[in-house]
N, CA, C and O of each residue as an XYZ file, in Angstrom:
616
protein
N      -6.066    -10.196    -12.376
C      -6.120     -8.909    -11.744
C      -5.077     -7.980    -12.355
O      -5.418     -6.887    -12.808
N      -3.823     -8.391    -12.375
C      -2.775     -7.528    -12.936
C      -2.950     -7.399    -14.450
O      -2.622     -6.363    -15.028
N      -3.467     -8.452    -15.093
C      -3.709     -8.373    -16.531
C      -4.828     -7.375    -16.838
O      -4.773     -6.653    -17.834
N      -5.835     -7.345    -15.977
C      -6.925     -6.376    -16.151
C      -6.365     -4.965    -16.023
O      -6.694     -4.087    -16.821
N      -5.512     -4.747    -15.011
C      -4.883     -3.433    -14.842
C      -4.043     -3.068    -16.066
O      -4.139     -1.949    -16.569
N      -3.217     -4.005    -16.550
C      -2.335     -3.708    -17.686
C      -3.138     -3.328    -18.923
O      -2.769     -2.403    -19.647
N      -4.229     -4.035    -19.166
C      -5.089     -3.698    -20.303
C      -5.711     -2.319    -20.103
O      -5.770     -1.516    -21.034
N      -6.167     -2.053    -18.897
C      -6.745     -0.745    -18.581
C      -5.726      0.370    -18.800
O      -6.054      1.401    -19.387
N      -4.495      0.171    -18.332
C      -3.440      1.180    -18.484
C      -3.092      1.397    -19.955
O      -2.874      2.531    -20.381
N      -3.042      0.322    -20.725
C      -2.749      0.438    -22.155
C      -3.843      1.238    -22.856
O      -3.548      2.153    -23.625
N      -5.083      0.902    -22.596
C      -6.192      1.623    -23.222
C      -6.208      3.090    -22.789
O      -6.544      3.968    -23.585
N      -5.844      3.360    -21.529
C      -5.773      4.739    -21.042
C      -4.699      5.524    -21.807
O      -4.928      6.661    -22.221
N      -3.525      4.905    -21.989
C      -2.434      5.573    -22.724
C      -2.792      5.811    -24.186
O      -2.303      6.755    -24.807
N      -3.645      4.954    -24.729
C      -4.081      5.112    -26.119
C      -5.273      6.068    -26.236
O      -5.825      6.247    -27.321
N      -5.663      6.673    -25.124
C      -6.764      7.640    -25.073
C      -8.091      7.047    -25.527
O      -8.905      7.730    -26.149
N      -8.302      5.785    -25.215
C      -9.577      5.142    -25.521
C     -10.514      5.397    -24.338
O     -10.203      5.010    -23.212
N     -11.638      6.035    -24.579
C     -12.526      6.387    -23.463
C     -13.330      5.196    -22.952
O     -13.466      4.194    -23.655
N     -13.844      5.292    -21.782
C     -14.787      4.398    -21.126
C     -14.195      3.033    -20.729
O     -14.338      2.624    -19.576
N     -13.537      2.324    -21.652
C     -13.042      0.979    -21.351
C     -12.069      0.934    -20.169
O     -12.187      0.031    -19.341
N     -11.108      1.869    -20.049
C     -10.229      1.806    -18.870
C     -11.011      1.906    -17.557
O     -10.690      1.215    -16.590
N     -12.014      2.745    -17.521
C     -12.826      2.909    -16.314
C     -13.620      1.642    -16.014
O     -13.758      1.252    -14.854
N     -14.139      1.002    -17.053
C     -14.886     -0.248    -16.857
C     -13.973     -1.350    -16.320
O     -14.379     -2.118    -15.447
N     -12.742     -1.434    -16.836
C     -11.790     -2.435    -16.352
C     -11.376     -2.136    -14.909
O     -11.220     -3.051    -14.101
N     -11.201     -0.852    -14.592
C     -10.916     -0.446    -13.212
C     -12.032     -0.915    -12.287
O     -11.770     -1.478    -11.224
N     -13.275     -0.681    -12.694
C     -14.427     -1.087    -11.886
C     -14.508     -2.606    -11.763
O     -14.931     -3.124    -10.730
N     -14.110     -3.312    -12.800
C     -14.091     -4.772    -12.755
C     -13.115     -5.258    -11.677
O     -13.445     -6.147    -10.893
N     -11.912     -4.671    -11.643
C     -10.939     -5.009    -10.596
C     -11.493     -4.661     -9.224
O     -11.299     -5.403     -8.261
N     -12.173     -3.546     -9.140
C     -12.724     -3.077     -7.866
C     -13.774     -4.048     -7.342
O     -13.799     -4.352     -6.149
N     -14.633     -4.531     -8.218
C     -15.711     -5.428     -7.808
C     -15.199     -6.843     -7.552
O     -15.542     -7.449     -6.537
N     -14.388     -7.370     -8.455
C     -13.928     -8.752     -8.334
C     -12.887     -8.952     -7.239
O     -12.901     -9.977     -6.558
N     -11.985     -7.988     -7.059
C     -10.858     -8.184     -6.155
C     -10.789     -7.163     -5.014
O      -9.854     -7.206     -4.216
N     -11.744     -6.259     -4.922
C     -11.692     -5.168     -3.932
C     -10.364     -4.441     -4.026
O      -9.778     -4.066     -3.011
N      -9.898     -4.246     -5.240
C      -8.611     -3.617     -5.514
C      -8.835     -2.269     -6.175
O      -9.544     -2.170     -7.176
N      -8.222     -1.220     -5.605
C      -8.275      0.105     -6.215
C      -6.909      0.337     -6.852
O      -5.941      0.664     -6.166
N      -6.841      0.165     -8.168
C      -5.595      0.318     -8.929
C      -5.925      1.044    -10.232
O      -6.144      0.410    -11.264
N      -5.960      2.389    -10.178
C      -6.317      3.162    -11.368
C      -5.321      2.964    -12.519
O      -4.161      2.613    -12.300
N      -5.788      3.191    -13.723
C      -4.956      3.037    -14.920
C      -3.792      4.024    -14.938
O      -2.819      3.807    -15.660
N      -3.870      5.091    -14.167
C      -2.824      6.121    -14.155
C      -1.627      5.765    -13.269
O      -0.599      6.440    -13.330
N      -1.742      4.730    -12.457
C      -0.627      4.281    -11.609
C       0.466      3.718    -12.503
O       0.183      3.001    -13.462
N       1.724      4.046    -12.187
C       2.847      3.485    -12.936
C       3.340      2.261    -12.183
O       3.906      2.378    -11.096
N       3.124      1.077    -12.768
C       3.500     -0.188    -12.153
C       4.582     -0.840    -13.003
O       4.422     -1.003    -14.212
N       5.693     -1.215    -12.355
C       6.809     -1.841    -13.055
C       6.538     -3.297    -13.403
O       5.408     -3.777    -13.314
N       7.594     -3.982    -13.799
C       7.511     -5.388    -14.198
C       7.614     -6.298    -12.974
O       8.261     -5.958    -11.984
N       6.971     -7.449    -13.060
C       7.033     -8.491    -12.039
C       6.605     -8.000    -10.652
O       7.176     -8.407     -9.641
N       5.620     -7.145    -10.615
C       5.058     -6.681     -9.344
C       4.038     -7.712     -8.887
O       3.200     -8.156     -9.672
N       4.109     -8.092     -7.609
C       3.197     -9.079     -7.054
C       2.251     -8.412     -6.065
O       2.684     -7.791     -5.094
N       0.965     -8.547     -6.324
C      -0.058     -8.137     -5.383
C      -0.568     -9.424     -4.748
O      -1.259    -10.208     -5.398
N      -0.230     -9.642     -3.480
C      -0.609    -10.884     -2.805
C      -2.120    -11.044     -2.771
O      -2.859    -10.069     -2.631
N      -2.562    -12.267     -2.900
C      -3.985    -12.599     -2.877
C      -4.775    -11.738     -3.860
O      -5.869    -11.269     -3.544
N      -4.219    -11.538     -5.043
C      -4.835    -10.745     -6.111
C      -5.146     -9.328     -5.652
O      -6.071     -8.701     -6.168
N      -4.391     -8.819     -4.697
C      -4.544     -7.434     -4.277
C      -5.761     -7.157     -3.433
O      -6.178     -6.005     -3.318
N      -6.337     -8.165     -2.848
C      -7.580     -7.975     -2.103
C      -7.437     -6.895     -1.027
O      -6.548     -6.956     -0.178
N      -8.314     -5.928     -1.083
C      -8.348     -4.848     -0.111
C      -7.261     -3.806     -0.273
O      -7.106     -2.949      0.596
N      -6.505     -3.852     -1.353
C      -5.401     -2.917     -1.571
C      -5.892     -1.664     -2.281
O      -6.727     -1.728     -3.184
N      -5.353     -0.513     -1.851
C      -5.699      0.773     -2.448
C      -4.407      1.466     -2.847
O      -3.500      1.612     -2.028
N      -4.317      1.898     -4.111
C      -3.129      2.584     -4.616
C      -3.567      3.930     -5.192
O      -4.498      3.998     -5.995
N      -2.885      4.999     -4.773
C      -3.185      6.348     -5.249
C      -2.975      6.429     -6.761
O      -2.080      5.778     -7.299
N      -3.786      7.215     -7.435
C      -3.761      7.320     -8.899
C      -2.422      7.810     -9.452
O      -2.095      7.512    -10.600
N      -1.635      8.559     -8.662
C      -0.347      9.068     -9.153
C       0.855      8.324     -8.576
O       1.996      8.728     -8.801
N       0.614      7.254     -7.844
C       1.708      6.495     -7.229
C       2.575      5.842     -8.300
O       2.134      5.593     -9.422
N       3.831      5.571     -7.916
C       4.780      4.905     -8.807
C       5.309      3.680     -8.077
O       5.769      3.774     -6.939
N       5.239      2.522     -8.745
C       5.713      1.269     -8.169
C       6.752      0.689     -9.128
O       6.462      0.486    -10.307
N       7.953      0.425     -8.633
C       9.056     -0.077     -9.453
C       8.924     -1.561     -9.788
O       7.875     -2.170     -9.574
N       9.993     -2.124    -10.311
C      10.040     -3.542    -10.694
C      10.259     -4.433     -9.471
O      10.809     -3.994     -8.461
N       9.821     -5.688     -9.577
C      10.073     -6.721     -8.566
C       9.606     -6.330     -7.170
O      10.267     -6.655     -6.184
N       8.502     -5.653     -7.077
C       7.953     -5.223     -5.794
C       6.895     -6.235     -5.345
O       6.107     -6.725     -6.154
N       6.891     -6.537     -4.046
C       5.878     -7.403     -3.453
C       4.996     -6.533     -2.564
O       5.494     -5.816     -1.696
N       3.684     -6.598     -2.785
C       2.726     -5.825     -2.001
C       1.722     -6.797     -1.395
O       1.006     -7.495     -2.113
N       1.678     -6.834     -0.074
C       0.763     -7.722      0.628
C      -0.684     -7.273      0.496
O      -0.959     -6.210     -0.061
N      -1.615     -8.082      1.009
C      -3.030     -7.703      0.941
C      -3.343     -6.564      1.899
O      -2.644     -6.368      2.894
N      -4.378     -5.828      1.601
C      -4.905     -4.740      2.420
C      -3.886     -3.633      2.686
O      -3.875     -3.034      3.762
N      -3.044     -3.371      1.710
C      -2.057     -2.296      1.794
C      -2.666     -1.021      1.235
O      -3.439     -1.066      0.278
N      -2.320      0.116      1.828
C      -2.734      1.407      1.289
C      -1.483      2.180      0.914
O      -0.610      2.418      1.747
N      -1.409      2.566     -0.348
C      -0.341      3.420     -0.861
C      -1.062      4.679     -1.321
O      -1.607      4.722     -2.424
N      -1.064      5.696     -0.478
C      -1.921      6.830     -0.774
C      -1.367      8.172     -0.358
O      -0.260      8.282      0.168
N      -2.164      9.182     -0.609
C      -1.795     10.542     -0.284
C      -2.052     10.863      1.175
O      -2.507     10.025      1.953
N      -1.746     12.095      1.517
C      -1.966     12.582      2.874
C      -2.560     13.972      2.771
O      -2.192     14.734      1.877
N      -3.453     14.311      3.651
C      -4.113     15.605      3.640
C      -3.089     16.732      3.662
O      -2.170     16.733      4.482
N      -3.255     17.691      2.752
C      -2.361     18.835      2.688
C      -1.082     18.591      1.913
O      -0.272     19.507      1.768
N      -0.879     17.391      1.416
C       0.325     17.045      0.646
C      -0.067     16.775     -0.803
O      -1.099     16.162     -1.073
N       0.761     17.236     -1.722
C       0.495     17.000     -3.138
C       1.176     15.727     -3.612
O       0.594     14.952     -4.370
N       2.411     15.510     -3.165
C       3.188     14.348     -3.607
C       2.619     13.062     -3.017
O       2.015     13.064     -1.944
N       2.823     11.971     -3.740
C       2.341     10.658     -3.320
C       3.509      9.678     -3.289
O       4.591     10.003     -3.778
N       3.318      8.490     -2.728
C       4.421      7.551     -2.563
C       5.043      7.058     -3.869
O       4.392      6.935     -4.906
N       6.349      6.783     -3.752
C       7.117      6.117     -4.800
C       7.722      4.878     -4.151
O       8.435      4.975     -3.152
N       7.436      3.728     -4.720
C       7.966      2.466     -4.220
C       9.025      2.017     -5.219
O       8.705      1.682     -6.360
N      10.286      2.010     -4.793
C      11.370      1.662     -5.710
C      11.497      0.155     -5.885
O      10.920     -0.616     -5.117
N      12.243     -0.258     -6.883
C      12.394     -1.663     -7.251
C      12.889     -2.523     -6.090
O      13.719     -2.100     -5.285
N      12.356     -3.736     -6.029
C      12.794     -4.715     -5.050
C      12.244     -4.515     -3.656
O      12.645     -5.227     -2.735
N      11.339     -3.567     -3.470
C      10.774     -3.316     -2.138
C       9.756     -4.394     -1.778
O       9.179     -5.053     -2.643
N       9.559     -4.548     -0.480
C       8.597     -5.505      0.061
C       7.696     -4.736      1.019
O       8.186     -4.073      1.934
N       6.389     -4.819      0.817
C       5.441     -4.131      1.689
C       4.501     -5.183      2.272
O       3.734     -5.815      1.546
N       4.570     -5.360      3.585
C       3.801     -6.394      4.264
C       2.317     -6.101      4.333
O       1.873     -4.981      4.078
N       1.557     -7.125      4.682
C       0.101     -7.035      4.754
C      -0.354     -5.929      5.694
O       0.172     -5.781      6.796
N      -1.327     -5.165      5.252
C      -1.939     -4.144      6.085
C      -1.101     -2.902      6.320
O      -1.482     -2.050      7.122
N       0.034     -2.776      5.639
C       0.884     -1.595      5.802
C       0.227     -0.383      5.150
O      -0.562     -0.514      4.215
N       0.567      0.799      5.662
C       0.090      2.059      5.096
C       1.302      2.900      4.746
O       2.139      3.178      5.605
N       1.400      3.305      3.492
C       2.475      4.177      3.024
C       1.779      5.434      2.524
O       1.112      5.414      1.489
N       1.937      6.528      3.263
C       1.120      7.710      3.006
C       1.950      8.968      2.794
O       2.910      9.225      3.520
N       1.566      9.746      1.788
C       2.173     11.056      1.558
C       3.409     11.019      0.688
O       3.636     10.053     -0.039
N       4.219     12.080      0.762
C       5.399     12.203     -0.097
C       6.544     11.318      0.409
O       7.545     11.814      0.926
N       6.378     10.017      0.251
C       7.305      9.030      0.798
C       7.972      8.259     -0.327
O       7.333      7.912     -1.320
N       9.269      7.991     -0.163
C       9.988      7.101     -1.079
C      10.408      5.876     -0.277
O      11.144      5.992      0.703
N       9.938      4.701     -0.695
C      10.384      3.446     -0.107
C      11.522      2.971     -1.004
O      11.298      2.594     -2.155
N      12.744      2.992     -0.471
C      13.947      2.753     -1.256
C      14.073      1.354     -1.822
O      13.344      0.437     -1.444
N      15.005      1.216     -2.725
C      15.293     -0.045     -3.403
C      15.665     -1.123     -2.373
O      16.571     -0.934     -1.561
N      14.953     -2.246     -2.422
C      15.243     -3.357     -1.525
C      14.808     -3.125     -0.085
O      15.151     -3.921      0.788
N      14.065     -2.062      0.187
C      13.585     -1.792      1.549
C      12.419     -2.715      1.872
O      11.747     -3.229      0.978
N      12.190     -2.917      3.174
C      11.082     -3.757      3.621
C      10.228     -2.996      4.622
O      10.737     -2.362      5.546
N       8.927     -3.074      4.419
C       7.969     -2.452      5.323
C       7.203     -3.589      5.986
O       6.555     -4.382      5.304
N       7.273     -3.674      7.313
C       6.628     -4.754      8.054
C       5.112     -4.661      7.963
O       4.549     -3.601      7.688
N       4.473     -5.789      8.201
C       3.017     -5.843      8.206
C       2.463     -4.868      9.244
O       2.951     -4.809     10.373
N       1.455     -4.116      8.859
C       0.786     -3.203      9.759
C       1.512     -1.901     10.031
O       1.029     -1.085     10.816
N       2.661     -1.683      9.403
C       3.429     -0.454      9.643
C       2.741      0.755      9.021
O       2.008      0.635      8.040
N       2.992      1.918      9.609
C       2.494      3.187      9.077
C       3.713      4.014      8.668
O       4.424      4.543      9.523
N       3.947      4.122      7.376
C       5.123      4.818      6.851
C       4.738      6.245      6.481
O       3.915      6.474      5.594
N       5.353      7.204      7.184
C       5.093      8.619      6.933
C       6.341      9.363      6.483
O       6.266     10.539      6.124
N       7.499      8.685      6.498
C       8.775      9.282      6.102
C       9.500      8.320      5.173
O       9.185      7.131      5.132
N      10.470      8.836      4.428
C      11.232      8.009      3.496
C      11.868      6.815      4.192
O      12.286      6.900      5.347
N      11.936      5.690      3.464
C      12.618      4.495      3.942
C      13.861      4.331      3.069
O      13.734      4.132      1.861
N      15.064      4.410      3.655
C      16.283      4.275      2.856
C      16.394      2.897      2.215
O      15.788      1.942      2.701
N      17.162      2.778      1.127
C      17.363      1.483      0.477
C      17.913      0.439      1.448
O      18.812      0.720      2.240
N      17.356     -0.769      1.371
C      17.848     -1.885      2.165
C      17.490     -1.861      3.637
O      17.988     -2.695      4.394
N      16.650     -0.941      4.072
C      16.293     -0.821      5.485
C      14.915     -1.440      5.708
O      14.031     -1.336      4.857
N      14.744     -2.089      6.871
C      13.455     -2.636      7.275
C      12.848     -1.703      8.314
O      13.514     -1.311      9.273
N      11.575     -1.349      8.116
C      10.874     -0.500      9.071
C       9.647     -1.227      9.603
O       9.059     -2.069      8.924
N       9.271     -0.882     10.843
C       8.087     -1.474     11.464
C       7.533     -0.484     12.472
O       8.236      0.417     12.930
N       6.264     -0.662     12.811
C       5.650      0.126     13.865
C       4.742      1.225     13.359
O       4.578      1.438     12.158
N       4.146      1.928     14.345
C       3.236      3.033     14.060
C       3.677      4.223     14.901
O       3.449      4.214     16.111
N       4.279      5.218     14.337
C       4.780      5.320     12.965
C       6.006      4.429     12.766
O       6.671      4.046     13.728
N       6.291      4.110     11.520
C       7.376      3.177     11.196
C       8.736      3.760     11.547
O       9.024      4.929     11.290
N       9.562      2.904     12.142
C      10.936      3.260     12.473
C      11.835      2.127     12.008
O      11.402      0.976     11.944
N      13.096      2.447     11.680
C      14.047      1.439     11.209
C      14.317      0.417     12.306
O      14.570      0.776     13.456
N      14.259     -0.867     11.935
C      14.570     -1.923     12.894
C      15.726     -2.789     12.424
O      16.301     -3.543     13.209
N      16.072     -2.683     11.136
C      17.140     -3.510     10.593
C      17.671     -2.882      9.316
O      16.915     -2.303      8.537
N      18.968     -2.998      9.109
C      19.569     -2.535      7.863
C      20.184     -3.728      7.155
O      21.009     -4.437      7.730
N      19.792     -3.948      5.931
C      20.239     -5.105      5.160
C      21.644     -4.918      4.632
O      22.113     -3.797      4.434
N      22.298     -6.028      4.412
C      23.630     -5.986      3.800
C      23.540     -6.012      2.282
O      24.553     -5.979      1.584
N      22.297     -6.074      1.780
C      22.101     -6.065      0.329
C      22.533     -4.718     -0.213
O      22.144     -3.677      0.315
N      23.332     -4.735     -1.259
C      23.699     -3.497     -1.927
C      22.553     -3.132     -2.852
O      22.221     -3.918     -3.740
N      21.937     -1.971     -2.680
C      20.745     -1.621     -3.451
C      20.960     -1.614     -4.955
O      19.997     -1.791     -5.702
N      22.189     -1.417     -5.430
C      22.416     -1.358     -6.871
C      22.624     -2.724     -7.495
O      22.670     -2.833     -8.721
N      22.752     -3.778     -6.683
C      22.972     -5.109     -7.215
C      21.658     -5.743     -7.632
O      20.588     -5.365     -7.154
N      21.756     -6.720     -8.536
C      20.589     -7.468     -8.966
C      20.024     -8.224     -7.764
O      20.785     -8.780     -6.971
N      18.711     -8.250     -7.623
C      18.082     -8.881     -6.473
C      17.794    -10.357     -6.700
O      16.997    -10.946     -5.969
N      18.419    -10.960     -7.688
C      18.344    -12.399     -7.952
C      16.910    -12.922     -8.038
O      16.510    -13.783     -7.255
N      16.167    -12.415     -8.961
C      14.862    -12.984     -9.220
C      13.707    -12.273     -8.548
O      12.590    -12.789     -8.545
N      13.939    -11.135     -7.995
C      12.818    -10.362     -7.480
C      12.722    -10.321     -5.977
O      13.552    -10.870     -5.253
N      11.681     -9.650     -5.535
C      11.507     -9.350     -4.115
C      11.350    -10.609     -3.267
O      11.852    -10.657     -2.144
N      10.670    -11.619     -3.776
C      10.424    -12.797     -2.949
C      11.718    -13.512     -2.591
O      11.880    -13.945     -1.450
N      12.655    -13.648     -3.547
C      13.908    -14.320     -3.258
C      14.848    -13.475     -2.431
O      15.638    -14.018     -1.660
N      14.788    -12.180     -2.565
C      15.715    -11.298     -1.867
C      15.432    -11.198     -0.380
O      16.296    -10.774      0.387
N      14.227    -11.584      0.041
C      13.863    -11.357      1.437
C      13.622    -12.640      2.207
O      12.912    -12.621      3.212
N      14.179    -13.736      1.777
C      14.016    -15.009      2.508
C      14.984    -15.077      3.642
O      15.006    -16.065      4.377
């Protein structure tokens, strides 16, 4: 799934027509994943269960070492031009919705099923509809997360 996206993104950057769209459609059919070639995805990003049911806005930005659960929506909001930015080391639980001009900070955690409509500061855990802070981590956002999002949030 992620390899299909990476190939699609590479071909898109090389201005090769048709093939990026076909690879996008392949991901859509095989994994029910909407991940356009225009999305900026960092290194070591994990889409749980091959991203099943996940939708990512075409202009979204996802940093390094991010974990994204299944059935997550990272998308726009009516009347807003800006789209979400997910910074490195973030964790987004299953079924969460991150909508509009939102920044999910470095090392932040979004609980399963949360609806994020406002920025999440680095190292903060949010939950609920709409999402509100429930915990602040002692992790320093500028420090190395020791192997990525999965190890940082045990």
